[in-house]
N, CA, C and O of each residue as an XYZ file, in Angstrom:
648
protein
N     -44.731    -93.956     -0.490
C     -45.885    -93.234      0.178
C     -46.420    -92.168     -0.550
O     -45.594    -91.318     -0.881
N     -47.642    -91.971     -0.908
C     -48.240    -90.870     -1.508
C     -48.457    -89.704     -0.625
O     -48.992    -89.796      0.479
N     -48.020    -88.593     -1.154
C     -48.219    -87.335     -0.461
C     -49.711    -86.833     -0.581
O     -50.367    -86.943     -1.617
N     -50.138    -86.314      0.496
C     -51.365    -85.602      0.518
C     -51.282    -84.155      0.199
O     -50.787    -83.332      0.970
N     -51.829    -83.847     -1.068
C     -51.685    -82.377     -1.466
C     -52.854    -81.779     -1.608
O     -53.696    -82.144     -2.428
N     -53.011    -80.664     -0.696
C     -54.241    -79.803     -0.680
C     -54.418    -79.144     -1.926
O     -53.524    -78.441     -2.398
N     -55.611    -79.340     -2.546
C     -55.935    -78.628     -3.809
C     -57.027    -77.458     -3.563
O     -57.569    -77.336     -2.464
N     -57.276    -76.725     -4.500
C     -58.393    -75.751     -4.466
C     -59.861    -76.297     -4.514
O     -60.221    -76.957     -5.488
N     -60.697    -76.037     -3.498
C     -62.049    -76.588     -3.619
C     -62.833    -75.682     -4.534
O     -63.017    -74.500     -4.244
N     -63.318    -76.262     -5.697
C     -63.999    -75.552     -6.675
C     -65.229    -74.628     -6.251
O     -65.619    -73.636     -6.868
N     -65.735    -75.126     -5.137
C     -67.016    -74.572     -4.655
C     -66.671    -73.116     -4.049
O     -67.603    -72.340     -3.837
N     -65.537    -72.793     -3.808
C     -65.138    -71.382     -3.193
C     -64.323    -70.478     -4.220
O     -63.878    -69.367     -3.934
N     -64.196    -71.063     -5.374
C     -63.243    -70.332     -6.346
C     -63.742    -68.855     -6.654
O     -62.922    -67.953     -6.827
N     -65.082    -68.639     -6.716
C     -65.547    -67.392     -6.923
C     -65.446    -66.546     -5.818
O     -65.832    -65.398     -6.039
N     -65.020    -66.790     -4.642
C     -64.803    -66.119     -3.455
C     -63.402    -65.654     -3.136
O     -63.106    -64.873     -2.231
N     -62.545    -66.250     -4.022
C     -61.068    -66.001     -3.966
C     -60.607    -65.271     -5.100
O     -61.178    -65.201     -6.188
N     -59.297    -64.615     -4.694
C     -58.553    -63.806     -5.707
C     -58.261    -64.748     -7.079
O     -58.144    -65.970     -6.986
N     -58.179    -64.178     -8.093
C     -58.003    -64.983     -9.260
C     -56.708    -65.632     -9.235
O     -56.578    -66.703     -9.829
N     -55.661    -65.068     -8.567
C     -54.252    -65.791     -8.494
C     -54.398    -67.037     -7.793
O     -53.588    -67.948     -7.968
N     -55.565    -67.158     -6.862
C     -55.456    -68.356     -6.104
C     -55.577    -69.730     -6.911
O     -54.976    -70.717     -6.488
N     -56.305    -69.794     -8.003
C     -56.363    -70.932     -8.968
C     -54.932    -71.149     -9.758
O     -54.506    -72.229    -10.169
N     -54.380    -70.040     -9.855
C     -53.070    -70.240    -10.439
C     -51.943    -70.840     -9.624
O     -51.105    -71.643    -10.036
N     -52.047    -70.339     -8.424
C     -51.125    -70.804     -7.371
C     -51.436    -72.452     -6.959
O     -50.569    -73.295     -6.730
N     -52.699    -72.627     -6.936
C     -53.080    -74.019     -6.405
C     -52.761    -75.052     -7.548
O     -52.345    -76.186     -7.308
N     -53.000    -74.544     -8.858
C     -52.655    -75.332     -9.933
C     -51.093    -75.721    -10.112
O     -50.712    -76.827    -10.496
N     -50.377    -74.798     -9.824
C     -48.897    -75.027     -9.888
C     -48.385    -75.733     -8.781
O     -47.357    -76.406     -8.849
N     -49.214    -75.573     -7.548
C     -48.758    -76.362     -6.391
C     -49.047    -77.795     -6.660
O     -48.208    -78.639     -6.347
N     -50.208    -78.144     -7.236
C     -50.647    -79.454     -7.516
C     -49.775    -80.121     -8.549
O     -49.393    -81.283     -8.407
N     -49.458    -79.358     -9.611
C     -48.561    -79.949    -10.731
C     -47.208    -80.352    -10.255
O     -46.525    -81.229    -10.785
N     -46.853    -79.601     -9.150
C     -45.364    -79.986     -8.614
C     -45.440    -80.841     -7.522
O     -44.387    -81.295     -7.075
N     -46.643    -81.181     -6.948
C     -46.802    -82.016     -5.883
C     -46.128    -81.406     -4.543
O     -45.383    -82.092     -3.842
N     -46.381    -80.351     -4.309
C     -45.803    -79.637     -3.210
C     -46.884    -79.554     -1.910
O     -48.089    -79.384     -2.094
N     -46.459    -79.654     -0.973
C     -47.225    -79.469      0.394
C     -47.093    -77.926      0.818
O     -46.196    -77.216      0.363
N     -47.976    -77.505      1.647
C     -47.734    -76.070      2.272
C     -46.481    -76.108      3.090
O     -45.757    -75.119      3.200
N     -46.212    -77.347      3.707
C     -45.096    -77.274      4.454
C     -43.783    -77.301      3.710
O     -42.763    -76.799      4.181
N     -43.827    -77.834      2.665
C     -42.540    -77.815      1.608
C     -42.460    -76.223      1.215
O     -41.414    -75.599      1.393
N     -43.505    -75.678      0.731
C     -43.545    -74.411      0.139
C     -43.037    -73.397      1.377
O     -42.199    -72.510      1.216
N     -43.628    -73.666      2.492
C     -43.354    -72.623      3.634
C     -41.827    -72.793      3.951
O     -41.239    -71.765      4.287
N     -41.083    -74.003      3.886
C     -39.631    -74.014      4.041
C     -38.960    -73.161      3.034
O     -38.043    -72.409      3.364
N     -39.394    -73.255      1.796
C     -38.852    -72.420      0.737
C     -38.820    -70.848      1.017
O     -37.849    -70.108      0.860
N     -40.141    -70.490      1.481
C     -40.570    -69.014      1.668
C     -39.842    -68.613      3.195
O     -39.774    -67.439      3.560
N     -39.397    -69.570      3.895
C     -39.098    -69.114      5.218
C     -40.125    -68.511      6.182
O     -39.932    -67.655      7.046
N     -41.252    -69.138      5.850
C     -42.738    -68.763      6.639
C     -43.083    -70.049      7.208
O     -42.444    -71.087      7.034
N     -44.383    -69.881      8.062
C     -45.055    -70.726      8.593
C     -45.949    -71.299      7.525
O     -46.306    -70.609      6.571
N     -46.353    -72.687      7.692
C     -47.194    -73.320      6.699
C     -48.649    -72.731      6.585
O     -49.260    -72.634      5.521
N     -49.163    -72.318      7.922
C     -50.515    -71.637      7.772
C     -50.432    -70.221      7.203
O     -51.370    -69.748      6.561
N     -49.297    -69.544      7.444
C     -49.028    -68.306      6.721
C     -49.060    -68.286      5.150
O     -49.565    -67.374      4.495
N     -48.479    -69.368      4.645
C     -48.324    -69.624      3.194
C     -49.691    -69.995      2.713
O     -50.105    -69.433      1.699
N     -50.480    -70.923      3.356
C     -51.914    -71.316      2.978
C     -52.473    -70.036      2.866
O     -52.856    -69.660      1.758
N     -52.576    -69.318      3.837
C     -53.303    -67.805      3.868
C     -52.932    -67.051      2.534
O     -53.804    -66.454      1.902
N     -51.736    -67.087      2.157
C     -51.327    -66.394      0.965
C     -52.068    -67.018     -0.390
O     -52.491    -66.323     -1.314
N     -52.132    -68.325     -0.326
C     -52.840    -68.884     -1.543
C     -54.345    -68.658     -1.585
O     -54.962    -68.539     -2.644
N     -54.937    -68.602     -0.306
C     -56.388    -68.113     -0.311
C     -56.718    -66.802     -0.217
O     -57.867    -66.429      0.021
N     -55.665    -65.970     -0.412
C     -55.851    -64.400     -0.478
C     -56.075    -63.922      0.829
O     -56.471    -62.756      0.835
N     -55.950    -64.443      1.935
C     -56.016    -63.893      3.123
C     -54.920    -63.216      3.848
O     -55.118    -62.763      4.975
N     -53.665    -63.116      3.202
C     -52.586    -62.515      3.522
C     -51.885    -61.741      2.512
O     -51.985    -62.136      1.350
N     -51.180    -60.684      2.763
C     -50.438    -59.985      1.649
C     -49.179    -60.758      1.510
O     -48.667    -61.380      2.441
N     -48.678    -60.686      0.241
C     -47.346    -61.439     -0.090
C     -46.270    -60.193     -0.106
O     -46.541    -59.100     -0.603
N     -45.088    -60.496      0.471
C     -43.985    -59.563      0.386
C     -43.300    -59.728     -0.850
O     -43.503    -60.804     -1.412
N     -42.515    -58.897     -1.425
C     -41.761    -58.838     -2.558
C     -41.038    -60.272     -2.642
O     -41.130    -60.984     -3.642
N     -40.314    -60.624     -1.502
C     -39.749    -61.939     -1.301
C     -40.381    -63.009     -1.554
O     -39.895    -63.915     -2.231
N     -41.691    -63.044     -0.979
C     -42.707    -64.153     -1.116
C     -43.042    -64.291     -2.609
O     -43.155    -65.387     -3.158
N     -43.189    -63.152     -3.210
C     -43.364    -63.387     -4.677
C     -42.477    -63.918     -5.599
O     -42.772    -64.585     -6.591
N     -41.207    -63.539     -5.162
C     -39.931    -63.881     -5.883
C     -39.666    -65.323     -5.832
O     -39.311    -65.982     -6.809
N     -39.892    -65.876     -4.413
C     -39.684    -67.205     -4.128
C     -40.911    -68.130     -4.678
O     -40.684    -69.271     -5.079
N     -42.147    -67.606     -4.674
C     -43.127    -68.447     -5.326
C     -43.102    -68.483     -6.829
O     -43.515    -69.486     -7.411
N     -42.652    -67.471     -7.473
C     -42.557    -67.401     -8.784
C     -41.541    -68.425     -9.304
O     -41.751    -69.198    -10.238
N     -40.372    -68.331     -8.558
C     -39.245    -69.431     -8.915
C     -39.693    -70.773     -8.561
O     -39.523    -71.673     -9.384
N     -40.240    -71.015     -7.445
C     -40.583    -72.531     -7.032
C     -41.507    -72.988     -7.903
O     -41.289    -74.056     -8.476
N     -42.637    -72.300     -8.140
C     -43.843    -72.778     -8.886
C     -43.735    -72.511    -10.569
O     -44.609    -72.880    -11.352
N     -42.636    -71.879    -10.920
C     -42.553    -71.372    -12.271
C     -43.622    -70.705    -12.761
O     -44.200    -71.058    -13.789
N     -43.965    -69.668    -12.040
C     -44.986    -68.702    -12.554
C     -44.462    -67.380    -12.630
O     -43.612    -66.986    -11.832
N     -45.016    -66.528    -13.737
C     -44.484    -65.238    -14.010
C     -44.530    -64.357    -12.855
O     -45.615    -64.082    -12.341
N     -43.444    -63.898    -12.411
C     -43.170    -63.062    -11.226
C     -44.071    -61.584    -11.450
O     -44.529    -60.971    -10.485
N     -44.220    -61.184    -12.694
C     -44.894    -59.874    -12.931
C     -46.307    -60.014    -12.585
O     -46.936    -59.101    -12.049
N     -46.893    -61.326    -12.934
C     -48.364    -61.393    -12.738
C     -48.590    -61.711    -11.137
O     -49.651    -61.417    -10.586
N     -47.650    -62.253    -10.535
C     -47.851    -62.415     -9.144
C     -47.879    -61.054     -8.304
O     -48.718    -60.741     -7.459
N     -46.744    -60.300     -8.738
C     -46.534    -59.098     -8.277
C     -47.849    -58.084     -8.402
O     -48.211    -57.291     -7.532
N     -48.379    -58.270     -9.498
C     -49.475    -57.341     -9.807
C     -50.751    -57.790     -8.987
O     -51.641    -56.977     -8.737
N     -50.807    -58.939     -8.628
C     -52.043    -59.341     -7.824
C     -51.889    -59.476     -6.435
O     -52.708    -59.011     -5.642
N     -50.701    -60.198     -6.041
C     -50.700    -60.614     -4.544
C     -49.958    -59.566     -3.540
O     -49.722    -59.787     -2.353
N     -49.647    -58.405     -4.246
C     -48.842    -57.454     -3.521
C     -50.060    -56.194     -2.906
O     -49.762    -55.236     -2.192
N     -51.330    -56.505     -3.372
C     -52.426    -55.435     -2.910
C     -52.876    -55.975     -1.428
O     -52.419    -56.952     -0.834
N     -53.815    -55.145     -1.031
C     -54.515    -55.486      0.287
C     -55.479    -56.548      0.139
O     -56.361    -56.489     -0.718
N     -55.340    -57.596      0.999
C     -56.250    -58.639      1.023
C     -57.598    -58.306      1.467
O     -57.781    -57.573      2.438
N     -58.581    -58.836      0.767
C     -60.020    -58.878      1.382
C     -60.276    -60.063      2.077
O     -60.777    -61.084      1.607
N     -59.861    -59.846      3.360
C     -59.971    -60.919      4.347
C     -61.419    -61.388      4.814
O     -62.317    -60.578      5.042
N     -61.570    -62.774      4.937
C     -62.883    -63.066      5.678
C     -63.912    -63.466      4.883
O     -64.998    -63.778      5.373
N     -63.649    -63.500      3.443
C     -64.765    -63.797      2.575
C     -64.656    -65.121      1.895
O     -65.466    -65.451      1.029
N     -63.761    -65.812      2.238
C     -63.391    -67.236      1.419
C     -64.535    -68.295      1.665
O     -64.654    -69.267      0.919
N     -65.377    -68.072      2.745
C     -66.471    -69.107      2.867
C     -67.587    -68.665      3.433
O     -67.589    -67.555      3.965
N     -68.676    -69.431      3.414
C     -70.046    -68.923      4.070
C     -69.966    -68.988      5.533
O     -69.116    -69.666      6.109
N     -70.896    -68.247      6.163
C     -70.878    -68.481      7.649
C     -72.390    -68.587      7.914
O     -73.179    -67.774      7.433
N     -72.805    -69.715      8.772
C     -71.555    -70.626      9.516
C     -71.130    -71.396      8.209
O     -71.788    -71.542      7.179
N     -69.856    -71.855      8.508
C     -69.183    -72.827      7.420
C     -69.951    -74.078      7.024
O     -70.461    -74.690      7.963
N     -70.107    -74.515      5.928
C     -70.578    -75.656      5.615
C     -69.499    -77.064      5.302
O     -69.845    -78.244      5.243
N     -68.410    -76.615      5.168
C     -67.359    -77.461      4.939
C     -67.159    -78.226      6.321
O     -66.947    -77.543      7.323
N     -67.216    -79.585      6.420
C     -67.236    -80.173      7.652
C     -66.008    -79.887      8.839
O     -66.191    -79.702     10.042
N     -64.850    -79.912      8.180
C     -63.723    -79.642      9.110
C     -63.532    -78.277      9.445
O     -63.037    -77.999     10.537
N     -63.912    -77.255      8.523
C     -64.118    -75.833      8.880
C     -65.052    -75.603      9.852
O     -64.805    -74.820     10.770
N     -66.322    -76.314      9.750
C     -67.426    -76.142     10.736
C     -66.971    -76.808     12.133
O     -67.380    -76.281     13.167
N     -66.215    -77.846     12.198
C     -65.756    -78.305     13.434
C     -64.875    -77.262     14.135
O     -64.941    -77.179     15.362
N     -64.056    -76.462     13.440
C     -63.246    -75.546     14.111
C     -64.221    -74.310     14.585
O     -63.958    -73.651     15.591
N     -65.340    -74.068     13.786
C     -66.362    -73.045     14.132
C     -67.111    -73.577     15.398
O     -67.496    -72.825     16.294
N     -67.270    -74.807     15.400
C     -68.038    -75.407     16.528
C     -67.111    -75.381     17.821
O     -67.626    -75.240     18.930
N     -65.815    -75.512     17.671
C     -64.899    -75.304     18.925
C     -65.187    -74.157     19.446
O     -65.483    -74.071     20.638
N     -65.148    -73.140     18.665
C     -65.197    -71.783     19.218
C     -66.635    -71.514     19.802
O     -66.798    -70.802     20.792
N     -67.680    -72.134     19.121
C     -69.110    -71.898     19.483
C     -69.245    -72.642     21.136
O     -69.824    -72.126     22.092
N     -68.608    -73.840     21.125
C     -68.778    -74.544     22.419
C     -67.857    -73.952     23.526
O     -68.230    -73.806     24.690
N     -66.604    -73.618     23.054
C     -65.626    -73.287     24.069
C     -65.149    -71.814     24.035
O     -64.296    -71.455     24.847
N     -65.665    -70.940     23.126
C     -65.346    -69.486     23.034
C     -65.484    -68.696     24.410
O     -64.635    -67.891     24.793
N     -66.518    -68.977     25.034
C     -66.719    -68.220     26.317
C     -65.755    -68.766     27.358
O     -65.236    -68.023     28.190
N     -65.527    -70.049     27.305
C     -64.474    -70.595     28.349
C     -63.073    -70.046     27.922
O     -62.376    -69.599     28.834
N     -62.612    -70.025     26.744
C     -61.473    -69.366     26.376
C     -61.439    -67.886     26.754
O     -60.414    -67.453     27.280
N     -62.359    -67.168     26.553
C     -62.428    -65.749     26.903
C     -62.284    -65.672     28.399
O     -61.334    -65.049     28.873
N     -63.120    -66.233     29.129
C     -63.006    -66.197     30.601
C     -61.636    -66.420     31.121
O     -61.147    -65.628     31.927
N     -60.938    -67.556     30.659
C     -59.597    -67.912     31.124
C     -58.619    -66.744     30.529
O     -57.812    -66.207     31.289
N     -58.693    -66.421     29.368
C     -57.760    -65.347     28.953
C     -58.034    -64.029     29.900
O     -57.094    -63.453     30.448
N     -59.318    -63.623     30.039
C     -59.433    -62.432     30.836
C     -58.923    -62.619     32.210
O     -58.342    -61.684     32.761
N     -59.093    -63.764     32.813
C     -58.525    -63.959     34.222
C     -56.893    -63.956     34.162
O     -56.259    -63.477     35.102
N     -56.274    -64.476     33.086
C     -54.753    -64.442     32.919
C     -54.183    -62.952     32.519
O     -53.161    -62.462     33.000
N     -54.985    -62.365     31.605
C     -54.520    -61.067     31.044
C     -55.114    -59.877     31.435
O     -54.503    -58.809     31.398
N     -56.426    -59.999     31.862
C     -57.146    -58.879     32.225
C     -58.232    -58.607     30.866
O     -58.455    -59.409     29.959
N     -58.769    -57.345     31.021
C     -59.643    -57.065     29.917
C     -59.050    -56.608     28.526
O     -58.336    -55.629     28.312
N     -59.477    -57.472     27.705
C     -58.801    -57.274     26.275
C     -59.077    -58.309     25.336
O     -59.981    -59.101     25.602
N     -58.390    -58.427     24.206
C     -58.556    -59.293     23.128
C     -57.333    -59.934     22.668
O     -56.241    -59.446     22.959
N     -57.441    -61.011     21.959
C     -56.201    -61.618     21.290
C     -56.070    -61.235     20.026
O     -57.068    -61.366     19.318
N     -55.042    -60.767     19.523
C     -54.895    -60.060     17.974
C     -54.927    -61.330     17.126
O     -54.440    -62.403     17.481
N     -55.555    -61.097     15.961
C     -55.427    -61.992     14.829
C     -54.688    -61.443     13.794
O     -54.556    -61.965     12.687
N     -54.088    -60.138     14.236
C     -53.105    -59.533     13.259
C     -51.719    -59.887     13.693
O     -50.965    -60.549     12.981
N     -51.402    -59.439     14.861
C     -50.073    -59.901     15.398
C     -50.221    -61.205     16.016
O     -50.354    -61.427     17.219
N     -50.180    -62.158     14.935
C     -50.620    -63.544     15.227
C     -49.749    -64.663     14.375
O     -49.151    -64.399     13.332
N     -49.779    -65.735     14.898
C     -49.150    -66.826     14.325
C     -49.866    -68.209     14.656
O     -50.644    -68.359     15.599
N     -49.553    -69.049     13.890
C     -50.324    -70.381     14.213
C     -49.528    -71.487     13.478
O     -48.838    -71.334     12.470
N     -49.772    -72.731     14.229
C     -49.206    -73.819     13.588
C     -49.959    -75.123     13.899
O     -50.660    -75.213     14.908
N     -49.811    -76.130     13.027
C     -50.619    -77.351     13.051
C     -49.576    -78.411     13.065
O     -48.641    -78.413     12.264
N     -49.754    -79.335     14.007
C     -48.968    -80.423     14.158
C     -49.658    -81.690     14.311
O     -50.751    -81.729     14.876
N     -49.069    -82.781     13.823
C     -49.651    -84.125     13.850
C     -49.254    -84.888     15.032
O     -48.027    -84.938     15.116
N     -49.823    -85.460     15.914
C     -49.494    -86.222     17.026
C     -50.028    -87.780     16.873
O     -51.158    -88.064     16.476
N     -49.224    -88.544     17.179
C     -49.633    -89.934     17.271
C     -49.419    -90.509     18.632
O     -48.298    -90.563     19.138
N     -50.553    -90.959     19.250
C     -50.536    -91.475     20.639
C     -50.025    -93.061     20.684
O     -49.757    -93.679     19.654
N     -49.948    -93.518     21.750
C     -49.226    -94.834     22.070
C     -49.959    -95.922     21.293
O     -49.347    -96.885     20.830
N     -51.234    -95.766     21.157
C     -52.143    -96.684     20.308
C     -52.079    -96.499     18.905
O     -52.720    -97.287     18.209
N     -51.370    -95.532     18.324
C     -51.317    -95.281     16.912
C     -52.218    -94.368     16.315
O     -52.224    -94.081     15.118
N     -53.133    -93.830     17.355
C     -54.303    -92.851     16.832
C     -53.693    -91.524     16.603
O     -52.967    -91.051     17.477
N     -53.933    -90.859     15.465
C     -53.449    -89.556     15.035
C     -54.323    -88.548     15.556
O     -55.540    -88.698     15.448
N     -53.799    -87.462     16.151
C     -54.331    -86.447     16.791
C     -53.945    -85.204     16.149
O     -52.813    -85.189     15.664
N     -54.709    -84.078     16.040
C     -54.368    -82.658     15.439
C     -54.108    -81.873     16.623
O     -54.865    -81.935     17.592
N     -53.037    -81.105     16.601
C     -52.643    -79.933     17.646
C     -52.463    -78.706     16.967
O     -51.522    -78.499     16.201
N     -53.440    -77.804     17.263
C     -53.597    -76.423     16.684
C     -53.010    -75.492     17.514
O     -53.439    -75.532     18.667
N     -52.160    -74.661     17.286
C     -51.560    -73.800     18.254
C     -52.073    -72.179     17.819
O     -51.816    -71.824     16.669
N     -52.614    -71.452     18.510
C     -52.985    -70.083     18.092
C     -52.100    -69.287     19.008
O     -52.087    -69.623     20.192
N     -51.306    -68.208     18.590
C     -50.450    -67.413     19.305
C     -50.781    -65.936     18.805
O     -50.355    -65.517     17.729
N     -51.542    -65.206     19.633
C     -52.001    -63.998     19.333
C     -51.282    -62.914     20.365
O     -51.027    -63.237     21.525
N     -51.015    -61.755     19.898
C     -50.641    -60.760     20.889
C     -51.764    -60.239     21.757
O     -52.862    -60.053     21.232
N     -51.574    -59.978     23.098
C     -52.727    -59.659     23.897
C     -52.736    -58.182     23.830
O     -51.734    -57.495     24.027
N     -54.105    -57.647     23.495
C     -54.362    -56.227     23.089
C     -55.214    -55.803     24.494
O     -56.430    -55.992     24.492
N     -54.701    -55.352     25.435
C     -55.620    -54.624     26.591
C     -56.413    -53.535     25.955
O     -55.991    -52.705     25.150
N     -57.870    -53.678     26.526
C     -58.621    -52.513     26.145
C     -58.214    -51.040     26.970
O     -57.887    -51.073     28.157
N     -58.263    -50.050     26.368
C     -57.894    -48.709     26.944
C     -59.033    -47.832     27.260
O     -60.008    -47.831     26.509
N     -58.998    -47.177     28.177
C     -59.993    -46.079     28.666
C     -59.775    -45.097     27.815
O     -58.643    -44.846     27.400
N     -60.867    -44.416     27.454
C     -60.846    -42.972     26.528
C     -62.044    -42.240     26.910
O     -62.291    -41.149     26.396
């Protein structure tokens, strides 16, 4: 069975840090999935993908393990991946990539419903995207149809009076 390996979309290269191409090229050459890399790093696969896209900051341990796993010079990764990420610039808004657009559409269609239910359960506040984790699982129903299950886990931050 052939593995599906995510590669870098050439249309967004100019929006990403220079190291993204290096990481994706090494990942493709080694035929590694984000799940496999995540196991080596001891992190979630969404967090690892965020590192590759420059949306998260790499720890010294992340750099060490990525360097070893992908056979990349540790010094070049340290110099580029340890800085502060410029988040939120990897794609246009609204998104044009169909899968990303569908996620955007989910928020457009259900965002106020999510908000209302969260407010009822937690009060006035927001869900953090900083104190946050996410995971993606594949589910197959009794008819053999594949379903995606996306879990978003964010710390609840109540608004404060001032």
